[in-house]
TITOR-973539 format. One line per field, with one value per residue (C-alpha): residue number from 1; residue in one letter; x, y, z. Coordinates in Angstrom, 1 decimal. Example, Ala and Ser with C-alpha at 12.3 -4.5 7.8 and 13.67 -1.06 7.14 Angstrom:
2
i: c(1	2)
aa: c(A	S)
px: c(12.3	13.7)
py: c(-4.5	-1.1)
pz: c(7.8	7.1)
This chain:
708
i: c(1	2	3	4	5	6	7	8	9	10	11	12	13	14	15	16	17	18	19	20	21	22	23	24	25	26	27	28	29	30	31	32	33	34	35	36	37	38	39	40	41	42	43	44	45	46	47	48	49	50	51	52	53	54	55	56	57	58	59	60	61	62	63	64	65	66	67	68	69	70	71	72	73	74	75	76	77	78	79	80	81	82	83	84	85	86	87	88	89	90	91	92	93	94	95	96	97	98	99	100	101	102	103	104	105	106	107	108	109	110	111	112	113	114	115	116	117	118	119	120	121	122	123	124	125	126	127	128	129	130	131	132	133	134	135	136	137	138	139	140	141	142	143	144	145	146	147	148	149	150	151	152	153	154	155	156	157	158	159	160	161	162	163	164	165	166	167	168	169	170	171	172	173	174	175	176	177	178	179	180	181	182	183	184	185	186	187	188	189	190	191	192	193	194	195	196	197	198	199	200	201	202	203	204	205	206	207	208	209	210	211	212	213	214	215	216	217	218	219	220	221	222	223	224	225	226	227	228	229	230	231	232	233	234	235	236	237	238	239	240	241	242	243	244	245	246	247	248	249	250	251	252	253	254	255	256	257	258	259	260	261	262	263	264	265	266	267	268	269	270	271	272	273	274	275	276	277	278	279	280	281	282	283	284	285	286	287	288	289	290	291	292	293	294	295	296	297	298	299	300	301	302	303	304	305	306	307	308	309	310	311	312	313	314	315	316	317	318	319	320	321	322	323	324	325	326	327	328	329	330	331	332	333	334	335	336	337	338	339	340	341	342	343	344	345	346	347	348	349	350	351	352	353	354	355	356	357	358	359	360	361	362	363	364	365	366	367	368	369	370	371	372	373	374	375	376	377	378	379	380	381	382	383	384	385	386	387	388	389	390	391	392	393	394	395	396	397	398	399	400	401	402	403	404	405	406	407	408	409	410	411	412	413	414	415	416	417	418	419	420	421	422	423	424	425	426	427	428	429	430	431	432	433	434	435	436	437	438	439	440	441	442	443	444	445	446	447	448	449	450	451	452	453	454	455	456	457	458	459	460	461	462	463	464	465	466	467	468	469	470	471	472	473	474	475	476	477	478	479	480	481	482	483	484	485	486	487	488	489	490	491	492	493	494	495	496	497	498	499	500	501	502	503	504	505	506	507	508	509	510	511	512	513	514	515	516	517	518	519	520	521	522	523	524	525	526	527	528	529	530	531	532	533	534	535	536	537	538	539	540	541	542	543	544	545	546	547	548	549	550	551	552	553	554	555	556	557	558	559	560	561	562	563	564	565	566	567	568	569	570	571	572	573	574	575	576	577	578	579	580	581	582	583	584	585	586	587	588	589	590	591	592	593	594	595	596	597	598	599	600	601	602	603	604	605	606	607	608	609	610	611	612	613	614	615	616	617	618	619	620	621	622	623	624	625	626	627	628	629	630	631	632	633	634	635	636	637	638	639	640	641	642	643	644	645	646	647	648	649	650	651	652	653	654	655	656	657	658	659	660	661	662	663	664	665	666	667	668	669	670	671	672	673	674	675	676	677	678	679	680	681	682	683	684	685	686	687	688	689	690	691	692	693	694	695	696	697	698	699	700	701	702	703	704	705	706	707	708)
aa: c(M	C	K	F	G	E	V	T	L	V	V	M	A	T	R	G	F	G	F	N	D	L	V	E	S	I	H	R	K	W	Q	N	L	G	S	F	E	L	F	Y	A	V	A	D	H	H	N	C	I	L	D	N	D	E	D	F	C	S	M	I	A	L	A	A	A	Y	G	V	T	C	V	D	V	S	V	G	V	I	C	S	S	T	S	E	C	V	K	S	L	G	G	Q	N	G	E	C	V	R	S	F	E	Y	G	E	C	S	T	F	Q	G	E	E	E	D	P	L	D	K	F	C	I	H	H	E	T	V	R	L	S	A	D	W	V	N	L	L	K	C	V	G	Q	E	F	R	G	G	V	D	D	F	K	A	C	L	S	K	Y	A	V	E	V	G	F	K	Y	K	Y	L	K	N	D	R	S	R	V	T	A	E	C	C	K	K	L	D	G	C	T	W	F	I	H	A	T	L	E	R	S	N	K	F	F	V	I	R	E	F	H	K	E	H	N	C	L	G	T	F	F	S	S	K	N	P	R	M	T	S	K	I	I	A	K	E	I	V	E	E	V	R	S	K	P	S	Y	T	P	I	E	C	L	K	H	F	E	G	R	Y	G	C	L	I	G	Y	Y	H	A	W	L	A	V	E	K	A	N	K	E	L	Y	G	D	F	Q	L	S	F	D	K	L	R	W	Y	A	E	E	L	K	E	K	N	P	G	T	V	M	D	V	E	Y	C	N	E	T	N	R	F	I	R	F	F	L	A	F	D	A	C	I	K	G	F	N	Y	C	R	P	I	L	A	V	D	G	T	F	L	K	G	R	Y	K	G	T	L	L	A	A	I	G	K	D	A	D	Q	G	L	F	P	L	A	I	G	V	V	D	S	E	T	E	A	N	W	Q	W	F	L	E	K	L	S	T	V	I	T	C	S	R	P	L	T	F	F	T	D	R	H	S	G	L	V	K	Y	V	P	T	V	F	P	T	G	Y	H	S	Y	C	L	Q	H	L	K	G	N	L	R	D	K	L	S	G	R	L	S	N	G	F	R	E	K	V	V	N	L	F	N	D	C	A	H	A	P	T	V	I	T	F	A	K	A	L	E	E	L	C	T	V	G	G	A	S	A	K	N	F	V	E	S	L	P	R	E	R	W	A	N	A	Y	F	E	G	R	R	Y	G	E	M	T	S	N	A	T	E	S	F	N	N	Q	I	L	K	F	R	H	L	P	I	C	E	L	V	D	K	I	R	V	L	I	M	E	Q	M	C	N	R	R	L	L	S	N	K	L	S	S	Y	V	C	P	V	M	E	K	K	L	V	D	R	F	N	K	G	R	T	W	H	V	A	A	A	N	D	D	I	F	E	V	F	S	Q	P	I	V	V	V	D	L	K	K	R	T	C	T	C	C	R	W	Q	I	H	L	F	P	C	V	H	A	V	T	V	I	Q	K	T	E	K	Q	M	H	D	Y	I	D	P	Y	Y	T	I	E	A	I	Q	L	S	Y	E	G	T	I	N	P	V	P	T	L	G	A	P	V	I	T	K	E	S	A	I	I	L	P	P	K	T	R	R	P	R	G	R	P	K	V	G	R	I	R	S	R	G	E	K	V	R	Q	M	L	C	G	R	C	G	K	L	G	K	H	N	R	R	T	C	K	E	A	V	D)
px: c(48.9	47.0	44.2	43.4	41.2	43.0	46.3	48.2	50.7	52.9	54.3	56.9	55.7	59.5	60.6	59.7	57.1	54.1	50.9	52.3	54.8	51.8	49.5	53.1	53.7	50.4	50.5	53.2	51.9	48.8	49.7	46.4	44.7	43.3	41.7	40.9	40.1	42.0	40.3	41.8	41.0	42.0	40.9	37.5	37.1	36.3	36.4	38.2	38.8	42.8	42.5	45.7	48.5	46.1	44.3	48.0	48.9	45.9	46.0	49.5	48.5	45.4	47.4	50.4	47.2	46.0	49.6	49.2	51.6	49.6	47.1	44.9	44.2	41.7	42.1	38.8	38.4	36.6	33.6	34.7	32.5	34.5	31.4	30.9	34.0	33.1	34.2	36.0	38.7	39.5	38.5	35.4	32.5	33.6	37.3	39.8	42.6	45.2	47.5	47.4	48.8	47.9	45.6	41.7	39.7	40.1	37.8	37.5	39.6	42.3	42.9	42.0	45.3	45.7	45.4	48.2	50.3	50.7	52.5	55.2	56.6	58.6	60.9	60.6	63.3	63.9	65.9	68.5	67.2	63.7	64.4	65.2	61.6	61.6	64.5	62.3	59.7	58.4	58.3	60.9	63.0	66.6	70.2	72.8	75.7	74.2	73.5	75.5	73.5	70.6	70.9	72.3	69.0	66.8	69.0	68.6	64.9	63.9	65.9	63.7	60.3	61.2	60.8	63.1	63.5	65.3	66.4	65.4	67.5	70.4	73.5	75.3	72.9	69.6	67.9	64.6	63.3	60.5	59.3	60.5	56.6	55.5	54.0	51.7	50.3	52.6	52.7	55.6	57.9	60.5	62.5	65.5	67.4	70.3	69.5	72.1	72.4	73.3	74.4	71.7	69.5	65.8	63.1	60.6	58.1	57.4	54.4	54.8	52.4	52.6	50.0	51.8	52.9	56.7	56.3	56.4	59.9	62.8	65.8	67.8	67.9	70.1	70.5	72.3	75.3	79.1	79.0	76.2	77.3	80.0	78.9	77.1	80.0	82.7	82.6	82.4	85.6	87.2	86.8	88.0	90.2	90.7	86.7	86.0	83.5	81.5	81.3	79.8	77.0	76.1	75.6	73.2	71.1	70.6	70.8	69.1	67.2	69.0	71.4	74.4	76.9	80.0	81.8	79.8	80.4	85.0	84.4	82.4	85.1	87.9	86.2	85.5	88.9	89.9	87.6	89.0	92.9	93.6	94.6	97.5	99.1	98.9	100.1	103.6	104.0	102.2	105.4	107.2	104.7	104.8	108.0	108.8	105.5	106.7	110.2	109.0	106.6	109.4	112.7	115.3	113.2	115.3	113.0	114.4	112.3	114.0	113.2	114.9	115.4	114.9	111.5	110.6	109.9	109.5	112.5	112.4	111.6	113.5	111.9	113.1	111.2	113.3	112.2	112.7	116.4	117.2	115.1	117.3	120.0	118.7	117.0	119.5	122.1	119.8	118.0	115.9	115.8	113.3	111.1	107.7	105.4	103.1	99.6	98.5	98.2	101.7	103.2	106.6	108.0	108.7	111.9	112.1	114.6	112.9	114.7	113.1	112.7	113.4	110.3	110.1	108.4	108.9	110.3	110.7	113.3	113.4	111.3	111.7	109.8	111.9	110.3	111.7	114.4	117.4	121.0	121.7	117.9	119.3	122.6	120.8	118.5	121.7	123.5	121.0	120.8	123.5	123.6	120.5	122.4	124.1	125.8	128.9	128.1	128.4	124.8	123.7	121.6	119.1	118.3	117.3	120.0	119.5	121.9	121.8	121.9	125.0	127.2	126.3	125.7	129.4	130.4	128.0	128.6	131.7	131.9	128.9	127.3	125.3	123.0	120.8	117.4	117.1	113.6	114.3	116.8	115.2	112.8	115.6	115.9	112.9	113.1	116.7	114.9	112.0	111.3	109.8	110.2	108.1	106.8	107.8	111.3	111.6	110.4	113.2	116.0	114.8	114.5	118.2	119.0	117.7	119.8	122.8	122.1	121.2	123.8	125.9	129.4	131.9	131.5	128.1	127.5	129.7	127.8	124.4	126.0	127.3	123.7	122.5	124.7	124.3	120.3	119.7	122.5	124.6	121.3	121.8	125.3	125.8	123.4	125.5	128.7	127.2	126.7	129.4	129.1	129.4	126.1	124.1	125.4	125.2	128.6	130.8	128.4	131.1	128.4	126.0	122.4	120.4	118.6	117.6	118.1	115.0	113.9	110.7	110.5	110.2	107.2	105.2	105.3	104.5	101.6	100.4	100.6	99.2	95.6	97.3	99.9	96.6	96.9	98.3	102.1	101.7	98.4	100.6	103.3	101.2	99.5	102.7	103.3	100.0	100.5	104.5	103.3	100.3	102.4	105.2	102.6	101.1	104.0	105.5	102.6	102.8	106.1	106.2	103.5	106.1	108.1	110.0	113.8	113.3	110.6	107.5	108.1	111.6	110.7	108.5	111.3	113.4	110.5	110.1	113.4	113.8	110.8	112.4	115.6	114.7	115.6	118.9	122.0	124.7	128.6	130.7	134.7	134.9	133.4	132.3	132.6	129.8	128.7	125.1	123.9	121.3	121.0	123.3	126.0	126.9	129.2	128.7	130.9	129.1	132.3	132.3	128.8	129.1	127.7	128.5	125.2	126.0	122.4	123.6	126.5	124.1	120.6	122.8	120.1	120.9	119.8	118.2	121.6	122.5	119.5	119.6	123.2	122.1	119.2	120.7	123.7	122.0	123.8	121.9	120.0	120.1	124.0	124.0	120.8	122.1	120.8	118.9	116.5	115.3	112.5	115.1	116.0	112.3	111.2	114.2	113.1	110.1	110.7	110.5	107.2	105.8	104.2	101.1	101.0	98.3	96.5	94.5	96.1	97.7	98.1	95.7	98.0	96.9	98.0	98.9	101.3	102.6	106.6	106.5	104.9	104.4	107.4	106.4	104.5	103.4	100.4	101.4	99.9	97.1	95.2	97.0	98.2	97.4	98.7	101.6	104.3	105.8	109.4	110.6	110.3	108.2	106.0	102.4	100.6	98.0	94.5	92.0	88.5	85.3	83.4	84.9	87.5	90.2	94.0	94.9	95.2	91.4	89.1	84.9	84.6	86.8	86.1	84.5	84.8	81.3	80.4	77.3)
py: c(120.5	118.1	118.8	117.0	118.7	121.4	120.0	120.8	118.6	120.0	117.8	118.8	116.7	116.4	114.8	110.9	111.5	109.6	108.7	106.1	108.7	111.0	107.8	107.0	110.4	110.9	107.9	108.5	111.9	110.2	106.7	106.0	107.2	103.9	103.8	107.1	108.8	112.0	114.9	117.8	121.2	123.3	126.4	126.2	122.3	120.9	117.8	115.7	112.0	111.0	107.5	106.5	107.2	108.4	110.6	112.2	112.7	114.6	116.7	117.6	118.5	120.7	122.8	123.2	124.4	127.0	128.0	126.7	125.8	125.0	122.0	121.6	117.9	116.8	113.7	112.0	109.0	106.0	104.4	102.0	99.2	97.2	96.3	100.2	101.3	103.2	102.2	105.8	104.0	102.0	98.9	96.7	94.6	97.0	95.9	98.3	99.5	97.3	100.4	101.7	98.8	100.0	96.7	97.1	100.1	101.1	103.3	107.1	107.2	104.6	100.8	99.9	98.9	95.6	95.5	93.1	95.4	97.5	94.2	93.7	97.4	97.3	100.4	101.2	100.4	102.2	99.9	101.6	99.3	101.1	103.3	100.9	100.2	103.4	102.9	101.5	104.5	104.5	104.4	107.0	106.6	107.5	105.8	107.5	105.0	103.0	99.3	98.7	101.4	99.7	96.7	97.4	99.4	96.2	94.1	96.3	97.0	92.5	92.7	94.9	94.2	90.6	88.6	86.5	87.5	86.1	87.8	87.0	90.0	90.9	92.4	96.1	97.7	96.0	94.1	92.3	91.0	89.1	87.5	83.8	82.8	84.2	80.6	80.9	84.3	86.9	89.8	91.9	92.5	95.2	96.2	99.1	99.8	102.1	105.7	106.4	110.0	110.4	106.6	106.8	103.2	104.0	102.2	101.4	99.2	98.5	96.1	97.0	95.1	91.0	88.6	86.0	85.4	86.2	89.8	88.4	89.8	86.9	88.0	86.1	86.6	85.5	89.0	90.4	90.2	90.7	93.8	95.6	94.6	96.2	99.8	99.6	99.3	101.4	103.9	101.3	100.0	103.6	104.6	101.1	100.1	96.6	96.2	92.1	90.1	89.7	92.8	93.2	90.2	91.7	95.2	94.2	91.8	94.7	97.5	96.0	93.2	90.7	87.7	87.2	84.5	84.6	84.2	86.8	89.3	88.7	88.6	92.4	93.3	92.3	94.7	97.6	97.5	97.3	100.6	102.3	101.6	99.7	96.7	94.9	93.9	97.7	98.8	97.7	99.5	102.8	103.2	104.7	107.1	107.9	108.1	110.5	112.7	112.4	113.7	116.4	117.4	117.1	118.1	116.3	112.9	109.7	106.6	104.0	101.6	98.0	95.5	93.2	94.2	90.4	89.7	93.4	91.4	94.0	93.3	96.4	100.3	102.4	105.9	108.6	112.2	115.2	116.6	113.3	113.4	117.2	117.0	113.7	115.8	117.3	114.1	111.9	110.2	106.8	104.5	101.2	99.0	96.4	95.0	93.2	91.3	93.2	91.3	91.9	89.3	89.8	89.6	90.8	92.9	96.2	97.2	100.5	102.7	104.6	107.7	109.6	113.5	115.7	115.1	110.9	110.8	108.2	109.8	107.9	108.3	105.4	102.6	100.0	97.2	93.9	90.3	89.0	89.4	88.2	89.4	90.5	92.8	94.0	94.6	96.8	98.6	99.6	101.2	103.0	104.1	105.4	107.8	109.8	110.4	113.8	114.3	112.5	111.9	108.4	106.3	103.9	101.5	99.1	95.2	92.3	89.2	88.9	87.6	90.2	92.7	91.6	91.3	94.4	96.9	97.2	96.9	99.6	102.0	101.6	104.5	103.7	101.1	98.3	97.3	94.0	94.9	93.5	92.5	90.5	89.5	88.7	86.7	84.4	83.6	82.5	80.0	78.6	77.8	76.5	72.3	71.0	74.7	76.8	79.8	81.7	80.1	81.1	84.7	84.9	83.9	86.5	89.3	89.0	88.9	92.0	93.2	92.5	94.7	97.8	97.0	100.8	99.7	96.2	95.9	95.8	93.4	90.9	90.1	90.4	88.1	85.4	85.2	84.9	82.4	80.3	80.3	79.8	77.3	76.5	77.3	80.8	81.0	79.2	82.6	84.8	84.1	83.6	87.1	90.3	92.0	95.3	94.9	94.5	95.6	99.0	98.7	97.5	99.7	102.4	104.2	106.5	105.1	107.9	105.4	103.6	99.5	97.8	98.5	99.1	102.5	100.3	98.3	101.3	102.5	99.0	99.7	103.0	101.2	98.0	99.0	100.2	96.4	94.7	97.7	97.2	98.4	102.2	102.8	101.6	104.3	106.9	106.3	106.1	109.1	110.9	109.3	111.1	114.7	114.9	113.8	116.2	118.9	118.8	118.4	121.5	123.7	122.2	123.2	126.2	127.3	125.9	129.0	127.3	125.7	122.3	119.9	119.3	115.5	116.3	119.3	117.4	115.0	117.7	118.8	115.1	115.2	118.4	117.7	114.4	115.7	119.2	117.5	116.4	118.4	119.5	120.1	122.0	120.2	123.2	125.1	121.9	118.6	118.1	115.5	114.6	113.4	110.9	107.3	106.6	109.4	110.3	112.5	115.0	116.1	119.0	120.2	116.3	115.7	112.5	111.2	108.2	106.6	106.8	107.6	111.1	109.0	106.6	109.0	111.8	113.5	115.2	112.6	113.5	114.0	116.6	118.5	119.1	120.3	122.8	123.9	124.8	125.9	128.3	127.5	127.5	124.3	125.0	124.9	121.1	119.5	118.2	120.1	117.2	117.4	121.3	123.1	124.1	120.7	119.6	123.2	122.2	118.3	119.1	122.8	120.6	120.0	116.9	118.0	116.2	114.2	114.8	111.6	114.1	113.1	109.8	107.7	104.9	101.8	98.8	94.7	95.5	98.8	97.9	97.7	96.8	93.3	91.7	89.4	85.8	84.3	81.3	81.1	78.8	76.0	76.6	79.3	83.0	84.5	87.8	88.0	88.9	86.3	86.3	85.7	82.6	82.7	85.8	86.6	86.9	89.0	88.2	89.0	89.3	88.4	90.7	87.2	84.3	87.0	84.3	85.4	84.2	84.6	85.3	87.9	88.4	87.8	84.8	83.3	79.6	79.1	78.0	80.4	80.6)
pz: c(92.5	94.4	97.1	100.0	102.7	103.6	102.7	99.4	97.9	95.0	92.5	90.4	86.8	84.8	82.0	82.4	85.6	84.0	86.0	88.5	89.6	90.7	92.5	94.3	95.3	96.6	98.8	100.1	101.4	102.9	103.6	105.2	102.3	100.8	97.5	95.9	92.6	91.1	89.0	87.1	86.2	83.2	82.1	81.6	82.0	85.2	87.0	84.1	85.3	85.6	85.7	83.4	81.2	78.5	80.7	82.5	78.7	77.8	81.1	80.0	76.3	77.4	79.8	77.2	74.3	77.7	78.4	81.7	83.6	87.0	86.9	90.2	90.9	93.1	95.2	96.3	99.1	97.8	100.2	102.9	101.2	98.5	96.7	96.1	94.8	91.1	87.8	87.2	88.6	85.5	87.7	86.4	88.3	91.4	91.7	92.6	90.1	90.2	88.8	92.4	93.9	98.0	98.6	99.0	99.2	103.0	105.0	104.9	108.4	106.8	107.5	111.2	113.1	114.4	118.1	118.8	116.9	120.7	122.1	119.8	118.4	115.9	115.1	111.0	109.0	105.4	103.8	101.4	98.6	98.8	95.6	93.5	92.6	91.0	88.8	85.7	85.4	81.9	78.5	77.3	80.2	79.3	80.3	80.0	80.9	78.0	78.2	81.3	82.9	82.1	82.8	86.6	87.0	85.8	87.9	91.5	90.0	90.0	93.6	95.5	93.4	93.8	90.5	88.3	84.6	81.5	78.6	75.1	73.5	75.5	73.2	73.1	71.0	72.3	75.6	75.7	79.3	80.0	83.2	84.2	85.0	82.0	81.1	83.6	82.5	83.7	81.2	82.6	79.8	79.4	75.8	75.7	72.7	71.9	70.8	68.2	68.1	71.8	72.8	75.3	76.2	75.9	76.9	73.9	75.4	79.0	80.7	84.2	85.6	87.5	87.0	89.1	92.3	91.8	93.3	96.1	98.1	98.1	100.3	97.7	94.4	91.4	90.0	93.4	91.8	92.9	90.8	92.2	95.1	94.7	93.6	96.6	99.2	97.8	99.8	102.8	101.4	101.3	104.7	106.0	103.9	105.6	105.1	104.9	103.0	106.3	107.1	103.4	104.7	107.7	106.0	103.1	105.5	107.8	105.6	102.2	103.8	101.1	101.9	99.8	99.5	101.4	97.3	96.2	98.9	99.1	95.2	95.6	97.9	95.4	92.8	95.1	95.9	92.3	91.2	94.7	93.8	90.8	89.2	91.2	88.1	86.5	89.5	89.0	85.9	87.3	89.8	86.3	86.1	89.4	90.5	87.5	89.1	92.6	91.7	89.7	92.3	95.2	93.9	95.5	96.6	95.4	94.6	92.0	90.4	89.8	87.4	85.1	81.4	80.0	81.5	82.3	85.6	88.7	91.1	93.9	94.8	97.4	98.1	100.4	100.3	100.3	103.1	105.1	104.3	105.1	107.9	109.4	109.9	112.7	114.6	117.1	115.1	115.4	113.2	113.6	110.4	109.8	107.2	107.6	105.1	102.4	102.2	98.7	95.8	94.5	98.9	99.1	102.1	102.9	104.2	106.4	108.3	111.1	112.9	115.8	116.1	119.4	121.1	120.5	117.4	114.8	111.8	108.9	107.1	103.9	102.9	99.9	99.0	97.6	97.6	100.3	103.2	101.7	102.1	98.8	99.2	102.5	101.1	98.4	100.8	102.8	100.2	98.8	102.3	102.1	99.5	101.2	104.3	103.5	107.5	108.2	111.8	112.8	113.3	115.2	113.7	115.9	113.8	114.6	113.9	110.2	108.6	105.9	108.0	110.7	107.6	105.9	108.2	109.5	105.7	104.1	107.3	108.3	110.9	112.3	115.1	114.9	118.0	118.3	119.2	123.0	122.5	119.6	122.2	125.0	122.2	121.5	124.5	125.7	122.8	124.1	127.1	125.4	126.9	130.5	132.2	133.6	132.3	135.6	136.2	131.7	133.0	135.6	133.4	130.4	133.2	134.3	130.8	130.8	133.7	131.9	129.2	130.9	133.3	133.2	133.7	133.4	137.2	137.3	133.8	135.4	138.7	136.6	134.1	136.8	138.5	134.9	134.5	137.8	137.1	133.8	133.6	130.9	127.9	129.3	129.1	125.6	124.6	125.9	124.8	121.4	121.6	120.8	124.2	122.1	119.7	123.2	126.8	127.6	129.7	126.5	124.0	122.1	120.3	121.1	121.7	123.4	125.8	123.1	123.4	121.2	117.0	118.6	116.1	113.0	114.5	115.5	111.7	110.6	113.0	111.4	107.5	108.7	107.0	103.8	103.4	101.3	98.6	95.3	95.3	93.7	95.6	98.9	98.3	97.8	101.0	102.5	101.4	102.7	105.8	106.6	104.5	107.1	110.1	108.8	108.7	111.7	113.6	112.2	112.7	116.4	116.9	115.5	118.4	121.4	123.1	125.2	124.8	125.6	123.6	125.6	126.5	127.6	129.4	131.5	132.6	133.4	135.5	137.2	138.2	139.5	141.8	142.5	144.0	145.5	149.1	148.2	149.9	147.3	147.9	145.3	145.0	142.3	139.6	137.7	140.2	142.9	145.5	145.1	148.9	148.0	148.3	147.3	147.3	143.3	142.1	138.7	136.5	134.7	132.1	131.2	131.4	133.4	136.7	138.6	138.1	134.4	133.1	131.5	129.9	128.7	127.6	126.9	128.5	132.2	135.2	138.0	139.9	137.1	137.1	140.9	140.7	137.5	139.4	142.8	141.7	139.4	136.4	132.6	132.2	128.2	128.3	129.4	126.8	123.7	120.6	119.3	122.5	121.4	120.1	117.2	116.6	116.2	114.2	111.7	111.6	110.2	107.8	104.5	102.8	100.8	97.9	96.8	93.9	91.5	89.7	86.6	83.5	84.9	81.5	81.0	81.5	80.1	79.9	76.1	77.3	80.6	80.2	84.2	84.9	88.4	90.0	89.3	92.5	93.8	95.4	99.0	100.7	103.2	104.3	103.7	106.5	107.3	110.9	112.3	112.1	115.5	116.0	117.8	121.6	121.3	124.2	124.0	125.8	128.1	128.3	130.2	128.7	129.5	129.1	131.3	133.6	132.7	131.5	128.3	124.5	123.8	124.6	124.8	120.8	120.7	123.9	123.7	127.7	129.3	131.9	134.6)
């Protein structure tokens, strides 16, 4: 119990607690105390001086002899004059004792403040490394992590105190270090050895005092290694997988007050990723264990890992969850298929087949990882995909014009329909029109091509095509003639696209997994599993709360279409055919579910004219809604569950025991690309810079324009 005036400080003296720790506790409590002296009382012994570690040990021994568990310690302040400091503090010739390390003696009221401080006020900041100075305390301190734990604490201690040291002995059983300025008379020294009984590392000898100028803190220290940095940023990397070396540099300068090099920051981020997610090389062999565990926890799941039997090199893998396989039967029969590049050490390409549920939500059906987009890999992926599609309904595929997709989609799915992505086609047309043409003219031709694609009838398509060829010239005409019309134009497409014209579903999925694409392959697969698992769980809970017949997004469309056509007059020809007097006048056939505006046939959802007829004739709207848009469909889509895969008990894989080796890859020339590779002719979205106010390809952060 440390008493000063009317205030009492309770200090717990645990194992390893010494005299210096007591002094530091008192100084933290009374920061303006200045120089002070300590006395304690045990039983009949009063005013016993407490000046050093020997006195502290005597106090503990005396308390134990009398059976006392609480010792009263009195704190007394020394006078303000430096020359009057008493020798009882352990100093000589009137000097303040160095072990306190709190500067010169101060007055009873504390050190005077500089009057200039009020004109330049700084907010107090506590460095995250402030506690590192307490990592090394006294002789007998134990380090349960062995020599690695001790050396890490020693490095942090040197960084925070601000000195450099060198090893005299450095092995797994003993470590001896001294200050680099020993030749200048510095006595700092530490020696620790391994305790054979419990494998702890114990400090055997420790001279804590510095007699040199090395204790002045420096922002740079060679002991701030990438290993120490990695330990400190693990949680940052865990919360943000895309954590960059630049962010690490700013983090350590702002929170630790340390300056580190870019290479150290980059290496630390790599080590933190390795500690969190494992080794890139061993992750390929981990796929074998993961596949078995995944199929055991989720029966019916298909996950095939292929590797070369001769070289044991990884080739590719395919994954489709059982819950997704069954749930896709209640989604619309459309699939967007595309690939995206991976950013890990061994690169590769992720292939994905994404559907859409009844409420326009993304529904991942299957994924795969291959070395690159080739015809053979697309054939393999489509063949694997055909084995997990259990329903016999015809499917519509949305893809770009990769040669592997153009060749094998009709072959593997002969009853399906193949639609080219309109977004990719418009990009290809822009590329064909490159040259000495203005951007305005190029966009006008692309818009005319867009009209051709959306034209609902052959007559409207012919008119739009004639105008396109007239304005666009030979380049636009040749481009259109090179495309089979049944693969992109509404007027000639024979399948059901439900109003979809692009493969944007895969682009959206690729954006969802963007922050995982730099991870090792096994961790990438597991992160995607967690993403889909949470998505299915959340949508299952939401769909079970819905009480209407149609999904919310589609129900809102019904309401908007009814409000739009409330003023239109409807005339009946018979029980099924009606004439709607809108501008222009259209005919609706409820039995055939058609409208002369063709929107009902293309979207397979009642258009504004059909909704008006159904409402005004008091017919049941439910009878004319496709089952794929109902609440029941979305509930059945997310009825299944993807179960977790615990890693507890996972085998420890080493380079010697690994069977599947990573593929052979060669680092390409130049700086690695981390951004998405744009298609040729792809339109770049113009941004309005918040700094210079100009439209362009830059924002406030990357702006280089001169402004007033």
